[in-house]
C-alpha positions as CSV (number, residue, x, y, z in Angstrom):
1,M,2.3,5.3,16.7
2,E,0.7,6.8,19.7
3,K,-0.2,4.2,22.2
4,V,1.1,0.6,22.8
5,Y,-0.8,-1.4,25.4
6,F,0.3,-4.8,26.9
7,C,-2.2,-7.0,28.7
8,T,-1.0,-8.0,32.2
9,K,-2.7,-11.4,31.8
10,N,-0.3,-12.0,28.8
11,D,2.7,-10.7,30.8
12,F,4.5,-14.0,31.0
13,K,4.7,-14.0,27.1
14,T,5.4,-10.3,26.6
15,N,7.4,-9.2,29.6
16,K,10.8,-9.0,27.8
17,A,9.2,-7.2,24.8
18,Y,7.6,-4.7,27.1
19,K,10.8,-3.9,29.0
20,S,12.9,-3.7,25.8
21,L,10.4,-1.3,24.1
22,K,10.1,0.8,27.3
23,S,13.8,1.3,27.6
24,S,14.4,1.8,23.8
25,Y,11.6,4.3,23.3
26,P,11.0,6.2,26.5
27,N,9.1,9.0,24.6
28,L,6.4,6.6,23.4
29,K,3.3,5.8,25.5
30,I,3.9,2.1,26.3
31,K,1.7,0.8,29.2
32,R,0.4,-2.4,30.8
33,K,-3.3,-2.6,31.3
34,G,-5.3,-5.2,33.3
35,C,-7.4,-6.7,30.5
36,L,-7.5,-5.5,26.9
37,G,-10.6,-7.6,26.0
38,K,-8.8,-9.8,23.5
39,C,-9.0,-13.0,25.7
40,K,-8.9,-15.5,22.8
41,T,-5.8,-13.9,21.3
42,C,-4.3,-13.5,24.8
43,K,-4.6,-17.3,25.5
44,Q,-3.0,-18.2,22.2
45,C,0.1,-16.0,21.7
46,P,2.0,-12.9,22.7
47,F,0.2,-9.7,21.5
48,T,-0.2,-6.0,22.1
49,L,-2.6,-3.3,21.0
50,V,-1.0,-0.5,18.9
51,D,-3.4,2.4,18.5
52,G,-6.3,0.0,19.0
53,K,-5.2,-2.7,16.6
54,V,-3.9,-6.1,17.6
55,V,-0.3,-7.0,16.8
56,K,0.5,-10.6,17.5
57,S,3.3,-13.1,16.9
58,E,4.6,-16.6,17.7
59,T,7.1,-15.4,20.4
60,G,7.8,-12.4,22.5
61,K,11.1,-11.9,20.6
62,E,9.2,-11.8,17.3
63,L,6.6,-9.4,18.8
64,Y,9.4,-7.0,19.8
65,S,10.9,-7.2,16.4
66,K,7.6,-6.4,14.7
67,L,6.9,-3.5,17.0
68,N,10.5,-2.2,16.6
69,K,10.2,-2.3,12.8
70,R,6.9,-0.5,12.9
71,I,8.2,2.3,15.2
72,L,11.2,2.8,13.0
73,K,9.1,2.8,9.8
74,E,6.7,5.4,11.3
75,S,9.6,7.7,12.5
76,V,11.0,8.1,9.0
């Protein structure tokens, strides 16, 4: 996993996931961007772009869990 981008327009849904990932994995490139161009997804649910691919979930907590599992899986 190289880059994880969070949309600032989706910030109210992903703020905790962003902060938790940022503190747990300071060596990863985790950033907020103005608009990621996924407006339909952004309006529906929490999401992030991981290496250019959308990762979405029902809640911010679930999003963090998915990303955490993915990071751990790739680090093995």
